[in-house]
Phi, psi and omega in degrees: 000147180292133178286126178297141179235132178234129179264122176267115188237168178162164179286171180304134179068021177282339180105027182299310183297317179299320179291320176300322177300331178274326186288324181301307179295330177294321176290322178295325177298333177276358176097015183255143177265134191237138168242159181230151172235131179249125178264132178232105184290344186259359182091162181203166177214114182258357181262124184277138179302133178097340179290159184301317181294323176297320180293323176301312181296320180295332180282348176120004180294132178285331179218144179226132175242134171244130187228146175222173180300339186250340183196163174217160179224142179245128175241116186227135175287146181219145180269355180205162176288132180280146178283164176303316183298319179294316179293324179300327179298333182284338186237008187281339181296127174076014178235160181254342186205145175240129174256136173246144172257114186100209183064045180300326182275359183285170185273357187279158175302146187235144169244118182263129172268119189232121176240101183297338179285345177260313177226123184293336182247146177287162178280314183271148175253163176305137178090005180258033173080023180292126174268323182196166176237137172245125188213161175278350178232157177280130184241147170272115186212159178284344179247159179302141178240129184241155174292158186299337181254004184271062179292328180296321178295318179293321178298319179295322179293317179298318178301314184288314188278330188244307187288310180292325178295322177293315182294337178282356178080027182282173176247127181253139179231128176237127178241117184056036177084356181257130178292131179248114182291143178230137177291158184306320182291329177290319177300316180297320179295313182295316180301312183295320181294311183293314180295327177295319178292321179296327181296342180270354182268138177287145175085357180266118179270189180303130186267119173268322176203160177208157175236124177246120183242127179239123178249127176260125180267338181280161183245023185279343179176000000 
């Protein structure tokens, strides 16, 4: 089954990291194992100059792994930015949910951390895949709004909307990052049609979950 991914987004200094620090233990209290992905639009460097791994990379290694009995880290050069789906494959083993910090433009459901005292306008607009808002003020919104410290409430919403829906074997549809609800008979039709086509393809084994991504390059509609 596909691991649910939720993007925690917000403007600079909104408190995204602080909220994730609260949300992870709230999800663990519900019995879920969590991985995180952090997006840095400006680039980063976690390898210190002069260290053995840095020297390996300077010598021309395309990828470097440092490993110990308790953890390991992979540093790999890349010619392009990896998608959320590609990165999720690296951390999906043994976890029930992936949280990302950032990725506002990504297709995944989003929880926006919003502090009007820092930025008067929200980052996300209606229809951009908002699952919930976390704010220092109560807002009138089409999506649930939680207090800035209510990580337990957001965890319960994620459990209900994403984890339990996945475990029930449902079909999820996102168009331009916005979740599109489908009635059960529509889900059954889509599931049957896609799985039927896959059964005719060589090399496709029993399908537990799948991701179908369609990108339109034309601007006609």
